[in-house]
C-alpha positions as CSV (number, residue, x, y, z in Angstrom):
1,M,279.3,26.7,51.6
2,S,275.9,25.1,52.1
3,E,273.0,26.8,53.6
4,F,273.4,24.5,56.7
5,D,277.0,25.6,57.1
6,N,276.0,29.2,56.8
7,L,273.4,28.7,59.6
8,I,276.0,27.0,61.8
9,A,278.3,30.0,61.2
10,K,275.5,32.4,62.2
11,Y,274.7,30.4,65.3
12,T,278.4,30.3,66.3
13,A,278.6,34.1,65.9
14,D,275.4,34.6,67.9
15,L,276.8,32.5,70.8
16,K,280.1,34.4,70.8
17,E,278.7,38.0,70.3
18,K,275.4,37.9,72.3
19,C,276.2,35.2,74.9
20,G,280.0,35.4,75.3
21,V,280.3,31.7,74.7
22,E,282.8,29.8,72.6
23,A,280.7,27.2,70.9
24,D,281.4,23.4,70.8
25,A,281.0,23.1,67.0
26,D,280.2,19.4,67.1
27,L,277.5,19.8,69.7
28,L,276.0,22.8,68.0
29,T,275.9,20.9,64.7
30,K,274.2,17.9,66.3
31,I,271.5,20.1,67.9
32,A,270.9,21.8,64.6
33,R,270.6,18.5,62.8
34,G,268.2,17.3,65.5
35,L,265.9,20.2,64.7
36,G,265.7,19.1,61.1
37,P,264.1,21.4,58.5
38,S,262.6,23.7,61.1
39,I,265.9,25.7,61.2
40,Y,265.3,26.9,57.6
41,N,261.9,28.4,58.4
42,A,261.9,31.9,59.7
43,D,259.2,31.4,62.3
44,S,260.2,28.0,63.7
45,S,263.9,28.8,63.7
46,T,263.4,31.4,66.5
47,V,262.0,31.4,70.0
48,S,259.9,34.2,71.4
49,S,260.8,34.4,75.1
50,S,257.8,36.7,75.7
51,D,255.3,34.1,74.5
52,E,254.4,31.7,77.3
53,G,252.9,29.2,74.9
54,E,256.3,29.0,73.1
55,L,258.2,28.6,76.4
56,D,255.8,25.8,77.3
57,R,256.7,24.0,74.1
58,V,260.4,24.4,74.9
59,R,259.8,23.0,78.4
60,N,257.7,20.1,77.4
61,N,259.1,19.1,74.0
62,F,262.8,19.8,74.5
63,L,263.6,19.9,78.2
64,I,261.3,17.2,79.4
65,K,260.9,14.9,76.4
66,K,264.3,15.3,74.6
67,L,266.6,15.9,77.6
68,G,264.7,13.8,80.0
69,L,264.5,16.4,82.8
70,A,261.8,16.5,85.5
71,A,259.4,19.4,85.6
72,G,260.1,21.7,88.5
73,A,261.8,24.8,89.8
74,D,265.2,23.7,88.4
75,L,263.7,23.5,84.9
76,E,262.3,27.0,85.2
77,A,265.5,28.4,86.7
78,G,267.6,26.8,83.8
79,L,265.3,28.2,81.2
80,N,265.4,31.7,82.7
81,A,269.2,31.5,83.0
82,A,269.5,30.6,79.3
83,I,267.2,33.4,78.2
84,D,269.1,35.8,80.4
85,A,272.4,34.7,78.9
86,Y,271.0,35.2,75.4
87,G,269.6,38.6,76.5
88,R,265.9,39.1,77.2
89,S,265.9,42.3,75.1
90,N,267.4,40.4,72.1
91,R,264.4,40.1,69.8
92,N,265.7,37.2,67.6
93,K,266.6,34.2,69.7
94,Y,267.6,31.3,67.5
95,R,266.2,28.0,68.6
96,V,269.5,26.2,68.1
97,V,271.4,28.7,70.2
98,L,268.8,28.6,73.0
99,Y,268.8,24.8,73.0
100,Y,272.6,24.8,73.0
101,L,272.6,27.0,76.1
102,L,270.1,24.8,77.8
103,V,272.0,21.6,77.0
104,K,275.2,23.2,78.4
105,H,273.3,24.5,81.5
106,F,271.8,21.2,82.4
107,G,275.0,19.2,81.4
108,K,273.0,17.0,79.0
109,E,275.7,16.9,76.2
110,A,275.5,13.1,76.4
111,V,272.0,13.2,74.8
112,Y,273.7,14.2,71.6
113,A,276.7,11.9,71.9
């Protein structure tokens, strides 16, 4: 098994165990590939939900630029819903898993079609 496959297995397990979500393996793989080599770096592969600067980057670079969403209350509510689903007290939030939850929340699967 490659390192990429091991990471996908880890993300799938995280979605099931921490979020109670059965992952769409194809979508999860596409999101991980879209993040490129950052998934192999310990710092960039996770998101700190207590760091407002980090959340700003998720809002601007992923939700607005990648998914094409408009800034506003809906964006904030969706981000909070995804963080709550993952568990605010959960220290290690994998970027791929959080992005997966956001894509599903906003119904933007077509971006990865």
